[in-house]
FIZAVO-234427 format. One record per residue (C-alpha): y, x, z negated; residue number from 1; residue in one letter. Coordinates in Angstrom, 2 decimals, always signed. Layout:
<drenlums>
((Y, X, Z), NUM, A)
...
</drenlums>
This chain:
<drenlums>
((+108.89, +93.03, -23.11), 1, M)
((+106.87, +93.71, -26.24), 2, D)
((+108.64, +96.73, -27.76), 3, V)
((+105.90, +97.47, -30.32), 4, G)
((+103.21, +97.49, -27.70), 5, L)
((+105.36, +99.67, -25.47), 6, G)
((+105.87, +102.17, -28.29), 7, I)
((+102.14, +102.22, -29.01), 8, A)
((+101.52, +102.93, -25.33), 9, G)
((+104.11, +105.70, -25.19), 10, M)
((+102.68, +107.30, -28.35), 11, V)
((+99.20, +107.20, -26.78), 12, S)
((+100.49, +108.85, -23.61), 13, V)
((+102.26, +111.55, -25.66), 14, L)
((+99.08, +112.12, -27.69), 15, L)
((+97.11, +112.51, -24.45), 16, A)
((+99.63, +115.00, -23.06), 17, L)
((+99.63, +116.91, -26.33), 18, G)
((+95.82, +116.99, -26.32), 19, H)
((+95.88, +118.43, -22.79), 20, E)
((+98.48, +121.06, -23.62), 21, V)
((+96.55, +122.20, -26.69), 22, V)
((+93.38, +122.34, -24.69), 23, G)
((+94.79, +124.27, -21.73), 24, V)
((+96.76, +126.70, -23.92), 25, V)
((+94.62, +127.27, -26.98), 26, A)
((+91.08, +125.90, -26.72), 27, V)
((+89.68, +125.98, -23.22), 28, L)
((+90.61, +129.60, -22.43), 29, P)
((+88.36, +130.87, -25.24), 30, I)
((+85.35, +128.87, -24.02), 31, L)
((+83.62, +131.48, -21.90), 32, T)
((+80.10, +132.08, -20.74), 33, E)
((+79.95, +135.14, -22.97), 34, V)
((+80.69, +133.08, -26.10), 35, R)
((+78.41, +130.12, -25.33), 36, L)
((+74.73, +129.84, -24.70), 37, R)
((+72.95, +127.86, -22.02), 38, G)
((+71.13, +124.65, -22.82), 39, T)
((+68.04, +123.04, -21.39), 40, W)
((+70.39, +121.53, -18.83), 41, L)
((+71.45, +124.87, -17.42), 42, G)
((+73.12, +128.27, -17.88), 43, P)
((+76.15, +129.08, -20.03), 44, P)
((+78.46, +128.33, -17.09), 45, S)
((+77.25, +124.71, -17.12), 46, L)
((+77.88, +124.50, -20.87), 47, T)
((+81.46, +125.68, -20.31), 48, V)
((+81.90, +123.14, -17.48), 49, A)
((+80.56, +120.28, -19.62), 50, M)
((+82.91, +121.16, -22.50), 51, L)
((+85.82, +121.49, -20.04), 52, W)
((+85.10, +118.04, -18.53), 53, V)
((+84.62, +116.47, -21.97), 54, T)
((+87.96, +117.84, -23.16), 55, W)
((+89.82, +116.50, -20.18), 56, H)
((+88.07, +113.13, -20.33), 57, L)
((+89.31, +112.60, -23.87), 58, V)
((+92.85, +113.26, -22.70), 59, G)
((+92.39, +111.03, -19.66), 60, L)
((+90.96, +108.13, -21.64), 61, F)
((+93.76, +108.23, -24.23), 62, V)
((+96.30, +108.42, -21.40), 63, F)
((+94.77, +105.35, -19.66), 64, V)
((+94.74, +103.44, -22.96), 65, L)
((+98.46, +104.17, -23.25), 66, G)
((+98.95, +102.99, -19.65), 67, A)
((+97.13, +99.71, -20.46), 68, V)
((+99.36, +99.16, -23.47), 69, L)
((+102.54, +99.95, -21.51), 70, I)
((+101.51, +97.65, -18.68), 71, T)
((+100.81, +94.83, -21.10), 72, L)
((+104.13, +95.48, -22.85), 73, A)
((+106.19, +95.50, -19.66), 74, V)
((+104.37, +92.76, -17.69), 75, A)
((+104.14, +90.06, -20.33), 76, G)
((+102.87, +87.50, -17.83), 77, D)
((+100.12, +89.79, -16.46), 78, A)
((+96.50, +88.76, -16.90), 79, D)
((+95.18, +91.06, -19.70), 80, P)
((+91.67, +90.99, -18.29), 81, R)
((+92.85, +92.11, -14.86), 82, R)
((+95.04, +94.84, -16.35), 83, V)
((+92.24, +96.21, -18.51), 84, L)
((+89.60, +96.10, -15.77), 85, L)
((+91.83, +97.70, -13.13), 86, R)
((+92.98, +100.51, -15.40), 87, W)
((+89.36, +101.04, -16.46), 88, T)
((+88.35, +101.40, -12.81), 89, A)
((+91.17, +103.91, -12.28), 90, V)
((+90.04, +105.79, -15.38), 91, M)
((+86.43, +106.10, -14.16), 92, W)
((+87.53, +107.27, -10.71), 93, M)
((+89.81, +109.87, -12.33), 94, A)
((+86.94, +110.96, -14.58), 95, A)
((+84.77, +111.41, -11.49), 96, T)
((+87.45, +113.58, -9.93), 97, A)
((+87.64, +115.73, -13.08), 98, V)
((+83.87, +116.20, -13.08), 99, A)
((+83.74, +117.03, -9.37), 100, L)
((+86.64, +119.49, -9.75), 101, W)
((+84.67, +121.32, -12.45), 102, S)
((+81.79, +121.98, -10.03), 103, V)
((+83.90, +122.74, -6.96), 104, R)
((+82.70, +126.36, -6.77), 105, R)
((+79.04, +125.35, -6.96), 106, R)
((+78.69, +121.68, -6.01), 107, P)
((+74.92, +121.71, -6.44), 108, S)
((+75.53, +121.90, -10.19), 109, N)
((+76.34, +118.19, -10.16), 110, I)
((+72.60, +117.56, -9.77), 111, W)
((+71.88, +119.25, -13.14), 112, R)
((+73.68, +116.44, -14.91), 113, L)
((+74.38, +113.73, -12.32), 114, P)
((+76.03, +111.29, -14.75), 115, V)
((+79.48, +111.52, -12.97), 116, P)
((+77.88, +110.12, -9.85), 117, L)
((+77.38, +106.82, -11.70), 118, V)
((+81.07, +106.58, -12.74), 119, W)
((+82.34, +105.38, -9.30), 120, P)
((+79.79, +102.54, -9.51), 121, V)
((+81.22, +101.51, -12.89), 122, I)
((+84.72, +101.73, -11.40), 123, A)
((+83.79, +99.56, -8.44), 124, L)
((+82.13, +96.98, -10.68), 125, L)
((+85.19, +96.84, -12.96), 126, C)
((+87.56, +96.50, -10.00), 127, W)
((+85.43, +93.73, -8.47), 128, N)
((+85.30, +91.90, -11.82), 129, A)
((+89.08, +91.93, -12.01), 130, S)
</drenlums>
C-alpha cells in the first residue's frame, strides 16, 4: 500500500464532503429564483438548477478523484489505466444522475440544455476503453 497516495485520496474525499456540506448548508439554500435572473437558456428556475448541478458536480469530481487515488494506493498491482477509466465512467454516470435529479419535477427542462444526455455516452466509451 502506498500510504502517501492513500492520504492524498482521503484528503480529496474529505474535501469533497466538506464542499458538499458547505453547499447544502450555506450556499445552495440562498440560490433562489427571486435572487437570480433567467438566461437565454431559460427562466430563473433553470439558472438555479444549473448552479445546483454545477455545485454538486464539483463535489462529485473531487470525490471520484479521491477514490481513484485510494484505489491506486490500496491495489498496487491494479492497472492504472483501467482504474482511471472505470472510475471516470462511474463519475459520468453519477453526474448524469445528479442532472436528471435536478429536473425531476419538470423533465422537459433537460431539453433546454441537453448536455447531460451526452454524459452516459462518455461513460460507456470510457468503460469500453478500460
